[in-house]
C-alpha positions as CSV (number, residue, x, y, z in Angstrom):
1,M,88.6,91.5,85.4
2,L,91.1,91.8,88.4
3,R,93.5,95.0,87.8
4,T,96.4,94.4,88.9
5,G,100.5,96.0,89.2
6,I,103.6,94.3,90.0
7,M,105.8,95.8,91.7
8,V,109.6,95.2,91.4
9,S,113.4,96.0,91.8
10,G,115.4,93.6,90.2
11,G,115.0,90.6,87.4
12,G,111.4,90.2,87.2
13,T,111.5,86.3,87.7
14,N,108.2,86.5,90.1
15,L,106.8,88.6,87.3
16,Q,107.8,85.8,84.9
17,A,106.2,83.3,87.1
18,I,103.0,85.3,86.8
19,L,103.0,86.0,83.4
20,D,103.4,82.7,82.2
21,A,100.8,81.5,84.3
22,V,98.3,84.5,82.7
23,D,99.7,82.8,79.1
24,S,98.6,79.6,80.4
25,G,95.4,80.7,81.4
26,K,96.4,79.1,85.4
27,I,95.2,82.9,86.0
28,T,91.8,84.9,84.9
29,D,90.4,87.0,85.0
30,T,93.0,88.4,85.9
31,E,94.4,92.0,83.9
32,I,98.0,93.3,84.7
33,S,97.9,96.4,84.3
34,V,101.5,98.0,85.2
35,V,104.9,96.6,86.0
36,I,106.2,99.2,87.8
37,S,109.9,99.5,89.3
38,N,112.3,101.9,91.4
39,N,114.7,100.4,89.7
40,P,115.1,102.4,86.1
41,G,117.9,99.1,85.0
42,A,115.7,96.8,86.0
43,Y,115.2,93.8,83.5
44,A,111.2,93.2,84.6
45,L,110.3,96.3,82.5
46,E,111.5,94.4,79.2
47,R,109.5,91.8,80.9
48,A,106.9,94.2,80.6
49,R,107.5,95.6,77.7
50,T,107.2,92.1,75.8
51,H,104.1,91.8,77.2
52,G,102.7,94.7,75.8
53,I,102.5,96.2,79.6
54,E,102.6,99.9,80.5
55,A,106.5,100.0,82.7
56,V,106.7,102.3,84.9
57,C,110.0,103.9,86.4
58,I,110.0,105.4,89.6
59,S,112.4,105.6,91.5
60,P,113.7,107.8,94.9
61,K,116.9,108.9,93.7
62,E,114.6,110.7,91.8
63,F,113.3,113.5,94.7
64,E,114.2,115.5,97.3
65,S,112.7,113.4,99.9
66,R,111.6,110.0,100.8
67,E,107.9,112.1,102.1
68,A,108.1,113.3,97.7
69,F,109.0,110.0,96.6
70,N,105.9,108.6,98.5
71,R,103.7,111.2,97.4
72,A,105.1,110.6,93.6
73,F,104.7,107.0,94.2
74,L,100.7,106.9,95.4
75,E,99.9,109.7,93.0
76,K,101.9,107.1,90.1
77,V,99.5,104.0,91.6
78,D,96.2,105.9,91.5
79,K,96.1,106.4,88.1
80,Y,96.4,103.2,87.1
81,K,92.9,102.6,89.5
82,L,94.3,99.1,90.2
83,D,92.2,96.0,92.5
84,L,95.5,94.6,93.6
85,I,98.9,95.0,93.4
86,V,101.2,92.4,93.8
87,L,105.0,93.0,95.7
88,A,107.0,90.8,93.4
89,G,110.9,91.7,94.8
90,F,110.0,94.9,95.0
91,L,112.4,96.4,97.7
92,V,111.1,99.7,98.8
93,K,109.7,100.4,101.8
94,I,105.5,101.1,100.8
95,P,104.3,103.9,102.3
96,E,101.6,104.0,105.0
97,A,99.2,106.4,103.7
98,M,99.6,103.3,100.7
99,V,99.0,100.3,103.2
100,K,96.0,101.9,104.6
101,K,94.3,103.3,100.8
102,Y,94.8,99.5,99.3
103,E,94.0,97.9,102.8
104,G,93.9,94.2,101.8
105,R,94.1,95.1,98.0
106,I,98.1,94.2,98.4
107,I,100.3,91.1,98.3
108,N,103.9,90.4,98.9
109,I,106.5,86.8,98.5
110,H,108.6,86.9,100.7
111,P,111.4,83.0,101.5
112,S,110.8,82.1,104.5
113,L,114.4,82.6,105.5
114,I,117.2,84.6,104.1
115,H,119.2,81.7,102.0
116,E,122.2,82.2,104.1
117,E,120.7,82.6,107.4
118,A,119.3,79.2,107.0
119,L,122.1,77.6,105.6
120,R,123.9,78.8,108.7
121,R,121.1,78.2,111.5
122,G,121.3,74.1,109.8
123,V,117.8,74.0,109.2
124,K,116.2,71.2,107.1
125,V,113.2,73.5,105.3
126,T,112.6,76.3,104.5
127,G,110.2,78.1,101.9
128,A,108.2,81.0,100.7
129,T,105.3,83.4,101.6
130,V,102.3,84.4,100.5
131,H,100.9,87.6,102.6
132,Y,98.9,90.0,102.7
133,V,100.5,93.6,103.6
134,D,99.8,95.8,107.1
135,G,101.5,98.4,108.5
136,G,104.5,95.7,109.7
137,M,106.8,94.1,108.4
138,D,105.6,91.0,106.3
139,T,103.1,90.7,109.4
140,G,100.1,90.4,107.1
141,P,97.7,87.8,107.0
142,I,99.4,84.9,105.7
143,I,97.6,83.3,102.4
144,L,99.9,81.2,101.0
145,Q,103.0,78.9,101.8
146,K,104.9,76.7,101.1
147,A,108.3,74.3,102.0
148,V,111.6,73.9,100.2
149,E,113.4,71.1,101.3
150,V,117.4,72.0,102.7
151,E,119.6,69.4,100.8
152,K,123.1,68.6,101.9
153,G,125.8,70.7,100.2
154,D,123.1,73.1,98.9
155,T,124.3,76.9,98.8
156,P,122.7,80.6,99.2
157,E,122.2,80.2,95.1
158,I,120.9,77.1,94.8
159,L,119.2,77.0,97.7
160,Q,117.9,79.9,96.7
161,R,117.2,79.3,93.2
162,R,114.7,76.3,94.4
163,V,113.0,78.1,96.5
164,M,112.4,80.5,94.5
165,E,111.6,76.9,91.7
166,Q,109.3,75.2,94.5
167,A,108.0,77.9,96.3
168,E,107.0,81.7,94.5
169,W,107.3,80.4,91.3
170,I,103.6,78.5,92.2
171,I,102.5,80.5,95.2
172,L,102.2,83.7,94.1
173,P,100.3,82.7,90.8
174,K,98.2,80.5,92.7
175,A,97.2,83.7,95.2
176,I,96.4,86.0,92.3
177,Q,94.2,83.0,91.3
178,M,92.4,82.8,94.6
179,I,91.9,86.4,95.2
180,A,90.8,86.9,91.2
181,H,88.2,84.3,92.1
182,G,87.6,85.3,95.8
183,E,88.8,82.6,97.5
184,V,90.9,84.3,99.9
C-alpha cells in the first residue's frame, strides 16, 4: 500500500480528482494518509475531512522564520511515514532538506504555461506536466505530460479550466497509479 500525502494550498480540485480516482478504482493500492495545507481557509482541507482523511494546516505565518517553518513542516511530514508526497497546487517552496530526504518520492503537477502568458504569446497548445521534484523549479524528471489546445476566444479562466479538466485531473491520478504499481 502506497502511503500518500497530498499537499495543497487552495480549493483542492486536483485533490478531488485524486479522491475520485481512488473511489472509482482508477487508483489502487494507495492510501491517502494526510492532506496538508499552508492555508487554514483552504477548501481542500474540507474535501479531505469529508473523505475521512486527516486534514492538517501548517502555515509559514505561524513561525518566526522560514527556517523554523521548514523544520516544523518536515517534522510534520515525517510523522506520517509517507511513501509518496503529491504537490497538488501547493504554493509553498519545499524545503531543501525535505527534497533531499524524500528524493524520488515527491511529485508535482503544473500547467505548461501560465494561462495569461499562453494567450498573450499566441501559443496553439498548452497543457500540464507531472514530474518528480528535485532541487530546481519544475526541473525534475517528467512522468507524464498532456497537451491541451488553445481555442479561439479563450480567456485565461476558460483555458485554465480546460487544462485542469483535460490534462491535470487525468494525468495526476494516472501518475500516482503508475508509481503505486512500479511503472515509473
